[in-house]
Wavefront OBJ file of the C-alpha trace (Angstrom):
o trace
v 52.898 11.172 -21.704
v 51.034 14.176 -20.271
v 49.331 14.687 -23.631
v 48.460 10.990 -23.700
v 46.865 11.162 -20.232
v 44.791 14.181 -21.324
v 43.580 12.280 -24.355
v 42.757 9.237 -22.224
v 40.626 11.375 -19.890
v 38.801 13.049 -22.771
v 38.062 9.810 -24.569
v 36.810 8.195 -21.333
v 34.403 11.115 -20.816
v 33.117 10.784 -24.371
v 32.712 7.027 -23.938
v 30.819 7.527 -20.656
v 28.396 9.976 -22.279
v 27.846 7.590 -25.170
v 27.140 4.684 -22.827
v 24.758 6.745 -20.682
v 22.772 7.784 -23.749
v 22.623 4.203 -24.970
v 21.447 2.880 -21.589
v 18.615 5.400 -21.321
v 16.842 3.268 -23.880
v 16.926 0.104 -21.761
v 13.847 -2.070 -22.083
v 12.067 -1.780 -18.734
v 10.301 -5.079 -19.165
v 13.554 -7.041 -19.297
v 15.181 -5.456 -16.255
v 17.525 -7.528 -14.083
v 18.562 -7.079 -10.492
v 20.679 -3.897 -10.230
v 22.929 -5.387 -7.579
v 23.629 -8.407 -9.788
v 23.605 -6.987 -13.309
v 23.705 -9.481 -16.080
v 26.777 -9.835 -18.204
v 27.097 -7.603 -21.262
v 24.833 -8.795 -23.978
v 26.744 -10.762 -26.660
v 27.076 -9.441 -30.209
v 24.206 -10.114 -32.520
v 26.438 -12.434 -34.548
v 30.022 -13.578 -35.037
v 30.171 -11.084 -37.881
v 29.668 -8.232 -35.409
v 32.563 -9.410 -33.269
v 34.842 -9.821 -36.279
v 33.782 -6.383 -37.476
v 34.963 -4.706 -34.238
v 38.379 -6.374 -34.413
v 38.651 -5.485 -38.104
v 37.870 -1.833 -37.406
v 40.526 -1.801 -34.669
v 43.126 -3.089 -37.168
v 41.897 -0.640 -39.822
v 42.360 2.307 -37.459
v 45.899 1.191 -36.699
v 46.573 0.835 -40.444
v 45.285 4.366 -41.092
v 47.530 5.665 -38.308
v 50.487 3.871 -39.905
v 49.770 5.485 -43.296
v 49.518 8.868 -41.629
v 52.822 8.227 -39.851
v 54.508 7.228 -43.108
v 53.378 10.551 -44.558
v 54.611 12.545 -41.508
v 57.941 10.793 -40.874
v 59.815 12.016 -44.028
v 58.767 15.590 -43.303
v 59.064 15.991 -39.523
v 60.745 12.855 -38.324
v 59.484 9.912 -36.260
v 59.207 11.782 -32.940
v 55.517 12.720 -33.289
v 54.520 9.412 -34.871
v 54.085 7.537 -31.576
v 51.297 9.948 -30.551
v 49.415 9.139 -33.750
v 48.738 5.612 -32.503
v 47.212 6.736 -29.196
v 43.788 7.998 -30.509
v 42.791 4.713 -32.251
v 43.944 2.642 -29.256
v 42.000 4.844 -26.821
v 38.898 4.937 -29.029
v 38.801 1.158 -29.485
v 39.335 0.595 -25.739
v 36.557 3.011 -24.785
v 34.031 1.706 -27.309
v 34.592 -2.048 -27.426
v 36.508 -3.112 -24.350
v 39.543 -5.196 -23.586
v 39.793 -7.606 -26.542
v 39.736 -5.140 -29.454
v 41.816 -2.661 -27.407
v 44.514 -5.245 -26.729
v 44.616 -6.177 -30.408
v 44.849 -2.485 -31.386
v 47.640 -1.931 -28.846
v 49.661 -4.910 -30.072
v 49.103 -3.971 -33.715
v 50.120 -0.348 -33.023
v 53.262 -1.464 -31.172
v 54.252 -3.833 -33.977
v 53.507 -1.258 -36.694
v 55.473 1.434 -34.916
v 58.346 -0.992 -34.419
v 58.254 -2.209 -38.018
v 57.947 1.144 -39.813
v 59.498 3.758 -37.552
v 62.192 2.272 -35.268
v 65.733 1.389 -36.231
v 66.370 -0.990 -37.890
v 63.343 -0.225 -40.115
v 61.225 -3.053 -41.566
v 62.208 -5.418 -38.767
v 60.666 -6.208 -35.377
v 63.960 -5.622 -33.568
v 64.437 -2.541 -31.361
v 67.858 -1.169 -30.531
v 66.848 1.996 -28.652
v 65.430 2.075 -25.151
v 63.082 4.932 -26.108
v 61.467 2.727 -28.729
v 60.939 -0.052 -26.187
v 59.340 2.456 -23.811
v 57.059 3.785 -26.558
v 55.825 0.319 -27.491
v 55.303 -0.603 -23.836
v 53.329 2.597 -23.221
v 51.037 1.801 -26.140
v 50.260 -1.613 -24.631
v 49.733 -0.183 -21.123
v 47.432 2.532 -22.501
v 45.348 -0.113 -24.273
v 44.998 -2.245 -21.142
v 44.317 0.602 -18.676
v 41.867 2.408 -20.939
v 39.929 -0.770 -21.695
v 39.616 -1.471 -17.962
v 38.433 2.073 -17.237
v 35.906 1.896 -20.053
v 34.709 -1.485 -18.783
v 34.185 -0.053 -15.280
v 32.289 2.923 -16.713
v 30.141 0.604 -18.817
v 29.434 -1.653 -15.827
v 28.443 1.313 -13.628
v 26.219 2.617 -16.392
v 24.477 -0.746 -16.582
v 23.934 -0.753 -12.798
v 22.502 2.779 -12.860
v 20.272 1.962 -15.798
v 19.115 -1.216 -14.038
v 18.146 0.705 -10.891
v 16.322 3.353 -12.921
v 14.475 0.781 -15.000
v 13.515 -1.338 -11.977
v 12.198 1.715 -10.147
v 10.272 2.739 -13.257
v 8.792 -0.750 -13.500
v 7.685 -0.719 -9.848
v 6.248 2.801 -10.165
v 4.300 1.879 -13.298
v 3.000 -1.294 -11.640
v 1.918 0.682 -8.555
v 0.106 3.257 -10.729
v -1.834 0.490 -12.455
v -2.875 -1.002 -9.103
v -3.791 2.413 -7.700
v -6.597 2.745 -10.254
v -8.187 -0.542 -9.079
v -11.127 -0.372 -6.685
v -11.807 -3.997 -5.763
v -9.907 -7.190 -5.046
v -10.963 -8.605 -8.425
v -9.699 -5.527 -10.301
v -6.364 -5.761 -8.456
v -6.045 -9.468 -9.235
v -6.806 -8.989 -12.949
v -4.383 -6.069 -13.302
v -1.628 -7.797 -11.311
v -1.826 -11.067 -13.254
v -1.859 -9.254 -16.621
v 1.139 -7.070 -15.751
v 3.169 -9.926 -14.236
v 2.539 -12.065 -17.314
v 3.777 -9.201 -19.493
v 6.850 -8.369 -17.391
v 8.055 -11.944 -16.907
v 6.769 -13.366 -20.216
v 4.935 -16.254 -18.561
v 1.532 -17.353 -17.273
v 0.451 -15.589 -14.088
v -2.386 -15.742 -11.566
v -3.403 -14.476 -8.142
v -5.116 -16.753 -5.653
v -6.383 -16.451 -2.069
v -6.994 -18.836 0.799
v -7.296 -20.491 3.183
v -8.590 -22.979 0.604
v -6.674 -21.906 -2.515
v -8.972 -20.465 -5.170
v -7.993 -18.442 -8.228
v -9.175 -14.818 -8.243
v -7.799 -13.930 -11.680
v -5.345 -15.421 -14.175
v -3.574 -14.611 -17.416
v -4.458 -16.312 -19.663
v -7.954 -16.617 -18.234
v -8.222 -20.363 -18.945
v -5.202 -21.279 -16.803
v -5.830 -24.449 -14.809
v -4.198 -25.757 -11.630
v -3.560 -29.442 -11.046
v -3.994 -31.016 -7.589
v -0.201 -30.763 -7.145
v -0.354 -27.075 -7.973
v -3.154 -26.530 -5.451
v -1.113 -28.358 -2.825
v 1.902 -26.146 -3.477
v -0.323 -23.045 -3.334
v -1.829 -24.138 -0.018
v 1.674 -24.663 1.377
v 2.727 -21.160 0.272
v -0.364 -19.634 1.911
v 0.225 -21.604 5.111
v 3.988 -21.202 5.545
v 4.555 -17.847 3.838
v 7.409 -19.301 1.753
v 7.819 -19.664 -2.002
v 6.892 -23.147 -3.209
v 6.665 -25.032 -6.462
v 8.833 -25.269 -9.534
v 12.247 -23.624 -9.280
v 11.960 -22.716 -5.570
v 13.755 -23.998 -2.472
v 10.662 -25.965 -1.454
v 10.333 -28.024 -4.604
v 6.921 -29.578 -5.123
v 5.710 -31.779 -8.007
v 3.965 -28.722 -9.449
v 4.087 -26.883 -12.746
v 3.637 -23.476 -11.096
v 5.812 -21.500 -8.690
v 3.899 -19.698 -5.923
v 5.089 -16.620 -4.041
v 3.267 -15.437 -0.876
v 1.719 -11.969 -0.689
v 2.242 -10.707 2.861
v 0.350 -8.085 4.842
v 2.160 -7.386 8.138
v 2.559 -10.899 9.581
v -0.280 -12.523 7.617
v -0.292 -14.133 4.181
v -3.328 -12.738 2.353
v -2.759 -14.170 -1.133
v -0.223 -15.843 -3.404
v 1.132 -15.085 -6.866
v 1.538 -18.007 -9.238
v 3.910 -18.006 -12.244
v 4.580 -20.732 -14.813
v 6.103 -21.151 -18.277
v 4.708 -23.297 -21.042
v 8.097 -24.950 -21.570
v 8.324 -25.976 -17.903
v 11.430 -23.905 -17.097
v 11.882 -21.766 -13.985
v 9.549 -18.746 -14.345
v 11.772 -16.236 -12.514
v 15.537 -16.130 -12.892
v 17.727 -15.250 -9.932
v 18.631 -11.821 -11.300
v 14.919 -10.844 -11.364
v 13.793 -12.204 -7.999
v 14.250 -8.833 -6.277
v 12.041 -7.188 -8.883
v 9.344 -9.810 -8.289
v 9.572 -9.278 -4.509
v 9.024 -5.531 -4.945
v 6.038 -6.106 -7.233
v 4.494 -8.603 -4.801
v 4.837 -6.004 -2.020
v 2.916 -3.541 -4.198
v 0.148 -6.131 -4.629
v -0.030 -6.550 -0.835
v -0.379 -2.783 -0.348
v -3.117 -2.612 -2.994
v -5.076 -5.496 -1.404
v -4.805 -3.878 2.041
v -6.019 -0.577 0.609
v -8.974 -2.240 -1.115
v -9.907 -4.051 2.104
v -9.788 -0.844 4.145
v -11.844 1.026 1.555
v -14.442 -1.773 1.553
v -14.650 -1.713 5.359
v -14.958 2.083 5.322
v -17.836 1.850 2.838
v -19.527 -0.790 4.994
v -19.202 1.361 8.121
v -20.500 4.406 6.266
v -23.488 2.376 5.041
v -24.253 1.112 8.542
v -24.009 4.614 9.937
v -26.329 5.950 7.256
v -28.858 3.176 7.876
v -28.583 3.876 11.596
v -29.277 7.571 11.074
v -32.314 6.778 8.926
v -33.602 4.285 11.499
v -33.088 6.742 14.342
v -34.886 9.451 12.393
v -37.821 7.117 11.703
v -38.066 5.999 15.327
v -37.819 9.561 16.549
v -40.504 10.573 14.088
v -42.760 7.758 15.307
v -42.325 8.849 18.918
v -42.890 12.500 18.075
v -46.011 11.781 16.018
v -47.669 9.107 18.168
v -46.934 10.120 21.758
v -49.011 13.345 21.665
v -51.968 11.438 20.181
v -51.680 8.695 22.783
v -51.531 11.329 25.531
v -54.671 12.926 24.075
v -56.380 9.545 24.019
v -55.516 8.969 27.692
v -56.792 12.423 28.570
v -60.075 11.633 26.800
v -60.360 8.360 28.718
v -59.866 10.202 32.048
v -62.448 12.788 31.025
v -64.985 10.081 30.175
v -64.286 8.355 33.485
v -64.927 11.557 35.433
v -68.177 12.134 33.577
v -69.298 8.565 34.248
v -71.120 8.374 30.914
v -69.114 5.499 29.378
v -68.608 1.861 30.090
v -65.827 1.593 32.711
v -64.573 -1.766 31.447
v -64.276 -0.364 27.941
v -62.389 2.681 29.218
v -60.023 0.423 31.200
v -59.261 -1.615 28.078
v -58.584 1.528 26.027
v -56.368 2.979 28.764
v -54.421 -0.264 29.211
v -53.819 -0.687 25.497
v -52.738 2.928 25.143
v -50.207 2.537 27.949
v -48.971 -0.642 26.249
v -48.419 1.263 22.991
v -46.507 3.962 24.873
v -44.215 1.345 26.414
v -43.608 -0.258 23.013
v -42.608 3.099 21.547
v -40.364 3.876 24.515
v -38.680 0.478 24.211
v -38.053 0.997 20.496
v -36.356 4.301 21.184
v -34.318 2.848 24.048
v -32.980 -0.216 22.188
v -31.924 1.696 19.092
v -28.183 0.798 18.949
v -27.299 3.536 16.504
v -29.067 6.361 18.292
v -26.698 8.951 19.621
v -26.208 8.621 23.372
v -24.219 11.669 24.452
v -22.554 11.799 27.819
v -24.577 14.213 29.955
v -22.648 16.335 32.457
v -23.886 18.984 34.877
v -22.587 20.342 38.186
v -19.955 17.589 38.484
v -22.458 14.810 37.690
v -21.863 12.552 34.671
v -24.732 10.442 33.269
v -24.028 7.727 30.681
v -27.395 6.364 29.562
v -25.919 3.798 27.173
v -23.816 2.132 29.902
v -26.280 2.957 32.723
v -23.479 4.595 34.663
v -23.720 7.650 36.930
v -20.792 9.320 38.670
v -20.149 12.458 40.709
v -16.730 14.101 40.603
v -15.372 10.916 39.023
v -16.780 8.571 41.703
v -19.532 6.065 40.809
v -22.954 6.701 42.365
v -25.218 3.760 43.147
v -28.874 4.304 42.251
v -31.881 2.067 42.721
v -33.757 0.969 39.586
v -36.548 3.481 40.280
v -34.065 6.314 40.854
v -32.183 5.552 37.675
v -35.440 5.327 35.669
v -36.489 8.804 36.870
v -33.012 10.294 36.280
v -32.717 8.677 32.823
v -36.109 10.046 31.771
v -35.111 13.543 32.904
v -31.750 13.143 31.070
v -33.502 12.165 27.833
v -35.286 15.534 27.903
v -32.667 17.933 29.310
v -33.935 21.354 30.394
v -37.529 20.296 29.685
v -40.169 20.101 32.377
v -41.664 16.617 32.686
v -45.067 16.375 34.442
v -45.444 14.416 37.661
v -47.779 11.954 35.954
v -45.251 11.240 33.213
v -42.433 10.510 35.651
v -44.708 8.386 37.834
v -45.820 6.391 34.786
v -42.176 5.759 33.815
v -41.087 4.734 37.290
v -44.112 2.994 38.742
v -46.508 2.376 35.874
v -49.842 3.887 34.809
v -51.662 2.721 37.936
v -49.552 5.009 40.151
v -49.821 8.256 38.197
v -51.537 10.032 41.106
v -49.054 8.961 43.806
v -46.883 12.098 43.804
v -45.450 11.169 47.211
v -43.587 8.293 45.564
v -41.983 10.744 43.157
v -41.058 13.233 45.890
v -39.241 10.484 47.860
v -37.291 9.417 44.749
v -36.357 13.016 43.878
v -35.224 13.689 47.436
v -32.996 10.585 47.347
v -31.527 11.612 43.997
v -30.716 15.078 45.312
v -29.027 13.596 48.367
v -26.795 11.484 46.144
v -26.112 13.939 43.289
v -26.483 17.530 44.473
v -23.589 19.327 46.128
v -26.167 21.106 48.350
v -29.457 19.143 48.453
v -31.153 22.053 50.262
v -30.427 24.357 47.285
v -30.569 22.014 44.258
v -28.979 23.074 40.966
v -29.357 19.844 38.998
v -32.915 18.553 39.539
v -35.214 21.575 39.683
v -38.844 21.662 40.738
v -41.541 23.434 38.771
v -44.337 23.914 41.322
v -47.560 22.064 40.534
v -46.132 20.917 37.185
v -43.174 18.604 37.498
v -39.355 18.468 37.394
v -36.563 19.243 34.941
v -32.869 18.408 34.680
v -30.660 21.500 34.277
v -27.660 20.261 32.238
v -24.960 21.403 29.823
v -24.397 18.816 27.068
l 1 2 3 4 5 6 7 8 9 10 11 12 13 14 15 16 17 18 19 20 21 22 23 24 25 26 27 28 29 30 31 32 33 34 35 36 37 38 39 40 41 42 43 44 45 46 47 48 49 50 51 52 53 54 55 56 57 58 59 60 61 62 63 64 65 66 67 68 69 70 71 72 73 74 75 76 77 78 79 80 81 82 83 84 85 86 87 88 89 90 91 92 93 94 95 96 97 98 99 100 101 102 103 104 105 106 107 108 109 110 111 112 113 114 115 116 117 118 119 120 121 122 123 124 125 126 127 128 129 130 131 132 133 134 135 136 137 138 139 140 141 142 143 144 145 146 147 148 149 150 151 152 153 154 155 156 157 158 159 160 161 162 163 164 165 166 167 168 169 170 171 172 173 174 175 176 177 178 179 180 181 182 183 184 185 186 187 188 189 190 191 192 193 194 195 196 197 198 199 200 201 202 203 204 205 206 207 208 209 210 211 212 213 214 215 216 217 218 219 220 221 222 223 224 225 226 227 228 229 230 231 232 233 234 235 236 237 238 239 240 241 242 243 244 245 246 247 248 249 250 251 252 253 254 255 256 257 258 259 260 261 262 263 264 265 266 267 268 269 270 271 272 273 274 275 276 277 278 279 280 281 282 283 284 285 286 287 288 289 290 291 292 293 294 295 296 297 298 299 300 301 302 303 304 305 306 307 308 309 310 311 312 313 314 315 316 317 318 319 320 321 322 323 324 325 326 327 328 329 330 331 332 333 334 335 336 337 338 339 340 341 342 343 344 345 346 347 348 349 350 351 352 353 354 355 356 357 358 359 360 361 362 363 364 365 366 367 368 369 370 371 372 373 374 375 376 377 378 379 380 381 382 383 384 385 386 387 388 389 390 391 392 393 394 395 396 397 398 399 400 401 402 403 404 405 406 407 408 409 410 411 412 413 414 415 416 417 418 419 420 421 422 423 424 425 426 427 428 429 430 431 432 433 434 435 436 437 438 439 440 441 442 443 444 445 446 447 448 449 450 451 452 453 454 455 456 457 458 459 460 461 462 463 464 465 466 467 468 469 470 471 472 473 474 475 476 477 478
């Protein structure tokens, strides 16, 4: 019996290796749910089944011939072990039925040829009864062990094949750049994997993005089922829990809590497109489609933002170039007008028109630069003072500071040109207009008020500095 158990273990190991090698060649496209593996595939024909049973009987017959040759020379004691290898081999390779037949045939042959009385099926010795019983038990136990090994091998192969299918599907989608590319690839691969018609549609009004074959048409009932799937997030149509008078079955494609698309499957013969043992595979593939659509959407939004930023930079550069090129020429024109006015050699009304129009052009340019939404507006900080030009907010040591419109206009102009001296006339023109360019007292009052509100020591200012006879500058660290 110890030798028999050793042989059982060895044959089971050999059978397991054989089954593993056979299952490595599983067709990935026909993979079932690993947790609910399909039953063993039937023999190709009745002839194959008969052949296995015939081989089992032939092995027992060969063992009997070998026993008849051994018995006259060494007795019947070793003959019972001769029947164990064929019984174990048949059980490991072909399962319970052939193994049971081999066990019964071996027991009957041993009883008929080697137990007293010979050539009868009667047994007078207890040892013979035990030997025959052991042969039957070995056949049953070994066939069950081999069946468990075969079943576990099928489960492992199913998991490996399903994972390979999902990974291959994900790799195909990863190479797609747009929603249309994803839809075309997904519908083609689903049609191949499930051997049916496939399409991908989006909402809220259902419209087909791509289909395989390309001429697939949806009836009004199909469109109604698709709209229901997009609205409720549940599978609808033929073969689903929410049966609709539709030829297609629709499965929602979810992104977080939203339904962004739906997969449609249908067979030409009208049967259910997805069997129960493959629903988990379909769910995993639909999740991969959702990830690919989300990725494509994010990439599209990133490209849009990058384009807007680039256009904004170009616009800012153009506006800055306009201000840099035109402002010095307008300043020169105003200086020429003032020179002509002092000389008194030109028509005063003409000079007033030129001066007014020049100031108008300067305001237009300043407004263009101010309303540029993409221009960089850095937060300016100096000596505890924070100036946010975009939000028109000023604070000192974290506390908001209230400024009058004139005060903010002067401070904002100084902040736009940090550490640059701005002439009195320029600041007066910004705050009070061209007609008040000579009223420096107005500017002094505004600067004094700003220092009172912003400087830590207004008597020794560190933020708004005076350049005698020239103007003021804002000493900042950006």
